[in-house]
Each structure stands twice: as structure tokens, then as C-alpha cells.
MARMI-168428 format. One record per residue (C-alpha): x, y, z. Coordinates in nm, 4 decimals, padded with zeros to 6 digits. Example, Ala and Ser with C-alpha at 12.3 -4.5 7.8 and 13.67 -1.06 7.14 Angstrom:
BEGIN
> 01.2300 / -00.4500 / 00.7800
> 01.3670 / -00.1060 / 00.7140
//
This chain:
BEGIN
> -00.1031 / 02.5533 / 03.8759
> 00.0149 / 02.3809 / 03.5631
> -00.1621 / 02.4272 / 03.2318
> -00.1538 / 02.1491 / 02.9737
> -00.1030 / 02.2454 / 02.6075
> -00.4360 / 02.3192 / 02.4402
> -00.5262 / 02.2631 / 02.0756
> -00.8438 / 02.3847 / 01.9089
> -01.1006 / 02.1276 / 01.7948
> -01.4395 / 02.1618 / 01.6240
> -01.6072 / 02.0977 / 01.9590
> -01.3895 / 02.3539 / 02.1369
> -01.3841 / 02.6687 / 01.9217
> -01.1788 / 02.9710 / 02.0076
> -01.3694 / 03.1921 / 02.2537
> -01.4974 / 03.5233 / 02.1279
> -01.6807 / 03.8220 / 02.2702
> -02.0368 / 03.9198 / 02.1878
> -02.3293 / 04.1018 / 02.3415
> -02.5917 / 03.8658 / 02.4795
> -02.9049 / 03.9381 / 02.6846
> -02.7807 / 04.2910 / 02.7553
> -02.4607 / 04.1675 / 02.9133
> -02.1174 / 04.1518 / 02.7470
> -01.9722 / 03.8042 / 02.7126
> -02.0396 / 03.4894 / 02.5133
> -02.3514 / 03.4302 / 02.3096
> -02.5987 / 03.2445 / 02.5340
> -02.6189 / 02.9318 / 02.3182
> -02.2419 / 02.9238 / 02.2887
> -02.1995 / 02.9561 / 02.6652
> -02.4496 / 02.6819 / 02.7409
> -02.2840 / 02.4386 / 02.5021
> -01.9227 / 02.5273 / 02.5685
> -01.7115 / 02.2939 / 02.7762
> -01.6521 / 02.4624 / 03.1118
> -01.3230 / 02.2860 / 03.1713
> -01.1974 / 02.4147 / 02.8376
> -01.3095 / 02.7677 / 02.9217
> -01.1185 / 02.7541 / 03.2481
> -00.8151 / 02.6127 / 03.0713
> -00.8188 / 02.9023 / 02.8260
> -00.8611 / 03.1573 / 03.1052
> -00.5632 / 03.0144 / 03.2923
> -00.3547 / 03.0461 / 02.9780
> -00.4430 / 03.4157 / 02.9561
> -00.3629 / 03.4755 / 03.3228
> -00.0173 / 03.3274 / 03.2726
> 00.2271 / 03.1439 / 03.4946
> 00.1469 / 03.1090 / 03.8634
> 00.4148 / 03.1258 / 04.1339
> 00.5323 / 02.8000 / 04.2853
> 00.3972 / 02.6872 / 04.6200
> 00.6167 / 02.6912 / 04.9308
> 00.5899 / 02.5373 / 05.2756
> 00.3623 / 02.7651 / 05.4790
> 00.5805 / 02.7735 / 05.7928
> 00.3218 / 02.9859 / 05.9796
> 00.4261 / 03.1976 / 06.2760
> 00.2126 / 03.3772 / 06.5363
> 00.3584 / 03.7265 / 06.5815
> 00.1117 / 03.8671 / 06.8347
> -00.2153 / 03.7797 / 07.0045
> -00.4856 / 03.9954 / 07.1603
> -00.8080 / 03.9107 / 07.3425
> -01.0979 / 04.0956 / 07.1757
> -01.3725 / 03.9672 / 07.4032
> -01.5685 / 03.7229 / 07.1912
> -01.2682 / 03.6277 / 06.9792
> -00.8884 / 03.6161 / 06.9769
> -00.7059 / 03.8336 / 06.7264
> -00.3732 / 03.6954 / 06.6085
> -00.1179 / 03.8661 / 06.3903
> 00.0341 / 03.5868 / 06.1808
> 00.2563 / 03.5394 / 05.8799
> 00.3128 / 03.2512 / 05.6415
> 00.4886 / 03.1842 / 05.3127
> 00.3125 / 03.2074 / 04.9789
> 00.6178 / 03.1309 / 04.7649
> 00.9899 / 03.0906 / 04.8218
> 01.1316 / 03.4007 / 04.9875
> 00.7988 / 03.5762 / 05.0479
> 00.6070 / 03.6026 / 05.3743
> 00.2507 / 03.7346 / 05.3926
> 00.1247 / 03.9171 / 05.7037
> -00.2366 / 03.8618 / 05.8028
> -00.4818 / 03.8861 / 06.0879
> -00.6461 / 03.5657 / 06.2026
> -00.9615 / 03.6030 / 06.4121
> -01.0625 / 03.3024 / 06.6229
> -01.4020 / 03.3036 / 06.8000
> -01.4088 / 03.1662 / 07.1523
> -01.6373 / 02.8810 / 07.0561
> -01.6011 / 02.5053 / 07.0739
> -01.5963 / 02.2766 / 06.7742
> -01.5066 / 02.3255 / 06.4110
> -01.6361 / 02.6559 / 06.2811
> -01.7155 / 02.8074 / 05.9421
> -01.4401 / 03.0314 / 05.8051
> -01.4264 / 03.3337 / 05.5762
> -01.1528 / 03.5007 / 05.3742
> -01.2054 / 03.8772 / 05.4161
> -01.0552 / 04.0797 / 05.1306
> -00.9944 / 04.4496 / 05.1913
> -01.0879 / 04.7343 / 04.9582
> -00.8630 / 04.9484 / 04.7378
> -00.9882 / 05.3078 / 04.7793
> -00.6618 / 05.4432 / 04.6365
> -00.5091 / 05.4009 / 04.9821
> -00.2118 / 05.1663 / 04.9564
> -00.1093 / 05.2219 / 05.3173
> -00.4121 / 05.0298 / 05.4449
> -00.5266 / 04.6736 / 05.3890
> -00.5922 / 04.4072 / 05.6489
> -00.6067 / 04.6547 / 05.9392
> -00.9236 / 04.8149 / 05.8040
> -01.1304 / 04.4969 / 05.7682
> -01.0469 / 04.3864 / 06.1234
> -01.1593 / 04.7241 / 06.2567
> -00.8226 / 04.8701 / 06.3563
> -00.8116 / 05.1643 / 06.1168
> -01.0091 / 05.4127 / 05.9098
> -01.3688 / 05.3291 / 05.8104
> -01.5748 / 05.1289 / 06.0632
> -01.8105 / 05.0260 / 05.7806
> -01.5203 / 04.8257 / 05.6400
> -01.4782 / 04.6195 / 05.9576
> -01.6568 / 04.3126 / 05.8238
> -01.3864 / 04.0699 / 05.9354
> -01.4311 / 04.1794 / 06.2956
> -01.8107 / 04.1580 / 06.2724
> -01.7973 / 03.8090 / 06.1219
> -01.5647 / 03.6922 / 06.4000
> -01.8128 / 03.8273 / 06.6542
> -02.0759 / 03.6246 / 06.4716
> -01.8784 / 03.3015 / 06.5137
> -01.6659 / 03.2774 / 06.1985
> -01.2939 / 03.2110 / 06.1855
> -01.1671 / 03.4914 / 05.9622
> -00.8385 / 03.5434 / 05.7831
> -00.7539 / 03.8882 / 05.6476
> -00.4144 / 03.9302 / 05.4776
> -00.2693 / 04.2268 / 05.2939
> -00.3008 / 04.2011 / 04.9170
> 00.0258 / 04.2645 / 04.7352
> 00.0929 / 04.6389 / 04.7176
> -00.1037 / 04.7263 / 05.0327
> -00.0140 / 04.8067 / 05.3949
> 00.2812 / 04.5887 / 05.4994
> 00.3263 / 04.4629 / 05.1431
> 00.3707 / 04.8150 / 05.0080
> 00.7144 / 04.9771 / 04.9936
> 00.6362 / 05.2929 / 04.7940
> 00.4081 / 05.4911 / 05.0264
> 00.0651 / 05.5928 / 04.9014
> 00.1683 / 05.6071 / 04.5354
> 00.0601 / 05.2709 / 04.3958
> 00.4171 / 05.2179 / 04.2851
> 00.4484 / 04.8716 / 04.4374
> 00.1445 / 04.7355 / 04.2537
> 00.2602 / 04.8933 / 03.9267
> 00.6080 / 04.7450 / 03.9628
> 00.4694 / 04.4017 / 04.0432
> 00.2254 / 04.4230 / 03.7514
> 00.4819 / 04.5192 / 03.4882
> 00.7468 / 04.2745 / 03.6127
> 00.5056 / 03.9848 / 03.5822
> 00.3671 / 04.0994 / 03.2492
> 00.7037 / 04.0884 / 03.0742
> 00.7665 / 03.7406 / 03.2178
> 00.4453 / 03.6023 / 03.0681
> 00.2409 / 03.6200 / 03.3875
> 00.0068 / 03.8735 / 03.5472
> -00.0605 / 04.0445 / 03.8772
> -00.3854 / 03.8464 / 03.8818
> -00.1909 / 03.5193 / 03.8920
> -00.0016 / 03.6458 / 04.1958
> -00.3172 / 03.7689 / 04.3714
> -00.4971 / 03.4372 / 04.3155
> -00.1914 / 03.2429 / 04.4303
> -00.1629 / 03.4475 / 04.7505
> -00.5291 / 03.3924 / 04.8399
> -00.4794 / 03.0205 / 04.7847
> -00.1928 / 03.0249 / 05.0352
> -00.4174 / 03.1932 / 05.2931
> -00.6791 / 02.9212 / 05.2453
> -00.4102 / 02.6543 / 05.2715
> -00.3227 / 02.8027 / 05.6102
> -00.6882 / 02.8217 / 05.7195
> -00.7321 / 02.4547 / 05.6358
> -00.4504 / 02.3538 / 05.8715
> -00.6321 / 02.5006 / 06.1722
> -00.8232 / 02.2617 / 06.3987
> -01.0856 / 02.5323 / 06.4576
> -01.1890 / 02.5387 / 06.0896
> -01.4502 / 02.3246 / 05.9181
> -01.2948 / 02.3017 / 05.5719
> -01.6318 / 02.2203 / 05.4126
> -01.7712 / 02.5597 / 05.5206
> -01.5455 / 02.8322 / 05.3814
> -01.6689 / 03.1633 / 05.2417
> -01.5322 / 03.4799 / 05.0851
> -01.6331 / 03.8434 / 05.1325
> -01.5063 / 04.1710 / 04.9942
> -01.5935 / 04.5311 / 04.9147
> -01.4767 / 04.7152 / 04.6012
> -01.1427 / 04.5516 / 04.5071
> -01.2425 / 04.2716 / 04.7425
> -01.5853 / 04.2604 / 04.5795
> -01.4382 / 04.2028 / 04.2368
> -01.2101 / 03.9332 / 04.3736
> -01.5168 / 03.7708 / 04.5313
> -01.6526 / 03.7239 / 04.1773
> -01.3185 / 03.5937 / 04.0544
> -01.1326 / 03.3763 / 04.3029
> -01.3932 / 03.0979 / 04.3526
> -01.3464 / 03.0040 / 03.9859
> -01.0045 / 02.8694 / 04.0862
> -01.0726 / 02.7132 / 04.4267
> -01.3465 / 02.4613 / 04.5044
> -01.3010 / 02.5214 / 04.8771
> -01.5097 / 02.8409 / 04.8569
> -01.8759 / 02.7514 / 04.9139
> -02.0278 / 03.1005 / 04.9383
> -01.8993 / 03.4365 / 04.8193
> -02.0187 / 03.7933 / 04.8808
> -01.9301 / 04.0674 / 04.6324
> -02.0106 / 04.4197 / 04.7463
> -01.9980 / 04.7199 / 04.5129
> -01.7714 / 04.5874 / 04.2379
> -01.9533 / 04.3824 / 03.9761
> -01.8997 / 04.6015 / 03.6708
> -01.8053 / 04.4206 / 03.3523
> -01.4829 / 04.4625 / 03.1606
> -01.6825 / 04.6017 / 02.8691
> -01.8547 / 04.8679 / 03.0786
> -01.5303 / 04.9527 / 03.2560
> -01.3840 / 05.0462 / 02.9189
> -01.6926 / 05.2099 / 02.7723
> -01.7613 / 05.4239 / 03.0784
> -01.3964 / 05.5203 / 03.1153
> -01.3953 / 05.3808 / 03.4664
> -01.0748 / 05.1898 / 03.4166
> -00.9528 / 04.8394 / 03.4902
> -00.7605 / 04.7705 / 03.8083
> -00.4090 / 04.6318 / 03.7565
> -00.4948 / 04.3084 / 03.9381
> -00.7577 / 04.2332 / 03.6721
> -00.5718 / 04.3647 / 03.3664
> -00.5206 / 04.0398 / 03.1751
> -00.4108 / 04.0522 / 02.8099
> -00.6792 / 03.9024 / 02.5874
> -00.9492 / 03.8713 / 02.8550
> -01.2009 / 04.0717 / 02.6485
> -01.1804 / 03.8082 / 02.3734
> -01.2360 / 03.5276 / 02.6227
> -01.5499 / 03.6604 / 02.7902
> -01.6416 / 03.8751 / 03.0895
> -01.7012 / 03.8588 / 03.4624
> -02.0257 / 03.6622 / 03.4236
> -01.8331 / 03.3902 / 03.2432
> -01.5867 / 03.3766 / 03.5320
> -01.8751 / 03.3233 / 03.7754
> -01.9964 / 03.0534 / 03.5360
> -01.6846 / 02.8548 / 03.6293
> -01.7763 / 02.8360 / 03.9995
> -01.8180 / 02.4833 / 04.1337
> -02.0883 / 02.4485 / 04.4013
> -02.0287 / 02.8028 / 04.5247
> -02.3258 / 03.0294 / 04.5965
> -02.2869 / 03.3968 / 04.5012
> -02.4346 / 03.7141 / 04.6491
> -02.3965 / 04.0297 / 04.4408
> -02.4587 / 04.3326 / 04.6608
> -02.4831 / 04.6563 / 04.4615
> -02.6072 / 05.0132 / 04.4884
> -02.7942 / 05.2530 / 04.2624
> -02.5373 / 05.5347 / 04.2553
> -02.2101 / 05.3399 / 04.2489
> -02.0260 / 05.3391 / 03.9175
> -01.8673 / 05.0050 / 04.0070
> -02.2161 / 04.8522 / 04.0422
> -02.3184 / 04.9388 / 03.6852
> -02.4878 / 04.6475 / 03.5132
> -02.5575 / 04.4498 / 03.8302
> -02.9047 / 04.3393 / 03.7213
> -02.7878 / 04.2475 / 03.3711
> -02.4991 / 04.0487 / 03.5187
> -02.7236 / 03.8470 / 03.7503
> -02.9782 / 03.7858 / 03.4734
> -02.7073 / 03.6731 / 03.2323
> -02.5492 / 03.4306 / 03.4792
> -02.8867 / 03.2766 / 03.5628
> -02.9755 / 03.2358 / 03.1941
> -02.6371 / 03.1230 / 03.0660
> -02.5185 / 02.9173 / 03.3636
> -02.8378 / 02.7859 / 03.5260
> -02.6468 / 02.5620 / 03.7684
> -02.5079 / 02.8701 / 03.9422
> -02.6796 / 02.9877 / 04.2631
> -02.6781 / 03.3685 / 04.2318
> -02.8592 / 03.6245 / 04.4458
> -02.8721 / 03.9984 / 04.3742
> -02.9535 / 04.2742 / 04.6218
> -02.9560 / 04.6397 / 04.5153
> -02.9622 / 04.9262 / 04.7644
> -03.0038 / 05.3025 / 04.7311
> -02.6734 / 05.4830 / 04.7741
> -02.3179 / 05.5109 / 04.6532
> -01.9961 / 05.3155 / 04.6938
> -02.0582 / 05.1819 / 05.0430
> -02.1044 / 04.8786 / 05.2652
> -02.3671 / 05.0075 / 05.5052
> -02.4806 / 04.8329 / 05.8258
> -02.7982 / 04.7201 / 05.6468
> -02.5984 / 04.5762 / 05.3570
> -02.3528 / 04.4020 / 05.5862
> -02.6233 / 04.2488 / 05.8048
> -02.7992 / 04.1177 / 05.4951
> -02.4713 / 03.9705 / 05.3662
> -02.3949 / 03.8053 / 05.7011
> -02.7416 / 03.6497 / 05.7210
> -02.6942 / 03.5218 / 05.3657
> -02.3620 / 03.3632 / 05.4653
> -02.5211 / 03.2168 / 05.7790
> -02.7846 / 03.0399 / 05.5672
> -02.5112 / 02.8706 / 05.3625
> -02.2231 / 02.8151 / 05.6032
> -02.3669 / 02.7741 / 05.9520
> -02.5241 / 02.4573 / 06.0894
//
């Protein structure tokens, strides 16, 4: 991504932070009148330089028959000199199918990533990639940088910290890298004859849930996104001493706006916010949904709140899948 130089004008004032309608971000009247392209331009400047694209050069490393779908272990390039490992799940169905990017959680476990969402390790409630493949979706599930095969420091978080600081001093951010890597995965998906490129979704829990409220702002290919148990604002993350994950630590972001303003940049992408009553990362879910609807009325936002903690229960997953079906299946 290249960012053109930006100069302030009377019609494009510098963004600022305020409290509006119970949700941190821009004043409602300011948000409604502010040029969305300019807002995105300013956000990209804060995120910093993005890596350069490289030829994908995809390779199939292994293949396994899972009954209703084929599970492939693949890798592809995201930038020069870097290969990303991923699982690709292909239903045994004819025709071009809807596709979903399945983003794994964080959970402080850097030794797991893609393997959990495809049902090969740890928590079966995190196996949403596998369940979506059984439902007829092509699913891609890569490791985020710093996790599983893209982690070289054990379960310490050292890889993510190193990647964060190295990019920060070069005028970039770990967020720029994470967004770039997801874009490469979608580039790969769109080369597959099995995929209907007009029906692509996104789903994630926790870390993946926050990315589900972030990535579609940068990629018009995402038509529906499901965020589970990670919709807390930057402001509440700081006030409640919850902390801000390195992938979303962007210098100056608090002066630009908040997560609702990021969702306000979505282009024809429906959003499901799935939250719970006892999850600290779901704090402010109702205020977030209300603010988006009031400040960005063109956005299609649904909110579902469940009793419980930081989880993605069978009931929550089935509701999310049915929601995706209504938007991506024909």
C-alpha cells in the first residue's frame, strides 16, 4: 500500500478523540460529516509502511482426506524471503463456493495458531475452521506472525515482541505486517477455482475477533465478518488496565479515533459482534454497536450477547455460522 502525502484543509480537520454516545471516538456530528477516504488515509499513515508484495508461489506440502472436505497443508509467500504456512480446507462440493479466512486466538500460547482452528490441537471450541469446512466453506487458516510455525522463541512471546520493536523503529508497525499477511492469504484464496471471490468472509475469536473488526477496513473482498469476544475499545483497554495487544499498538491511534471508527471504514461488509457478559474483552459491546449504527448508518452491524466468559460456545458458533450463511451462501 502506498500513501499519498496529506495536507490539512478546512474541510479535512485533524482527527481528535472525544466521548460520544457513551463510546470513545469522534463526536457524532464530526464522524458523520468527515470524509471517510481521508480518515482511512490518516489511519494508514499512523500504521506506517507496509511490506512489499511478492509472487505467491504456493506449494502444497501435504493433503489429507477428512471425509466431507480435503485438508491441505500449504505455504505461500507474503513478501520477499518469507513463506507463510497455512491450512486450506476444501469441501467436496461442486461449483464455486463461499470462502472464509479463519483467524486463530492468542490465549498467551504462542506455540499454537492454525492447528487449533482446524481442530488438530487443544480446545475443540476453537475448531471453527473445521466446522465451516464441514458446512461447505473453503477455509484458509494461516499462522499469524509470532505463532506456531512462525514463532522461534518458544512460549515466551519473544518473536512478536522482536517483530513489533523492529518495525516500530523503522516507521512501521506490527499491525501493518499482520494486515499485509492476511491480504496475501486472500490473494491466494482468490486464485483457487473452488472459490467464489464475491463471497468471502472473516471469522475470529479473541485476537482473531479484534482482527475481524479491523481487517475489512483495508480489503473490500471481505463481505461478512464475525468478531467473537474481542470488541473492547482502545479507551477501555487503557482505563481498565486490560492492555493493548502488540498487533494493535499503533502510535497516535487514540488521537485518530477508536475501533468503532475502524468499522466505519468498512465497504459493503456486514459485521457480527458476538460478546459475552463476563468477558473483559467484551466490555462496551452494546455501546460499540449503538455508536456504529448512529455514527455510520450505512454499516450493517449485528450484536449478540451471551451469558458467560471468554468463550466461543457451540451455541455462539452455530449462531455465527447461520449469520454467515445468510450473507455468503446462495
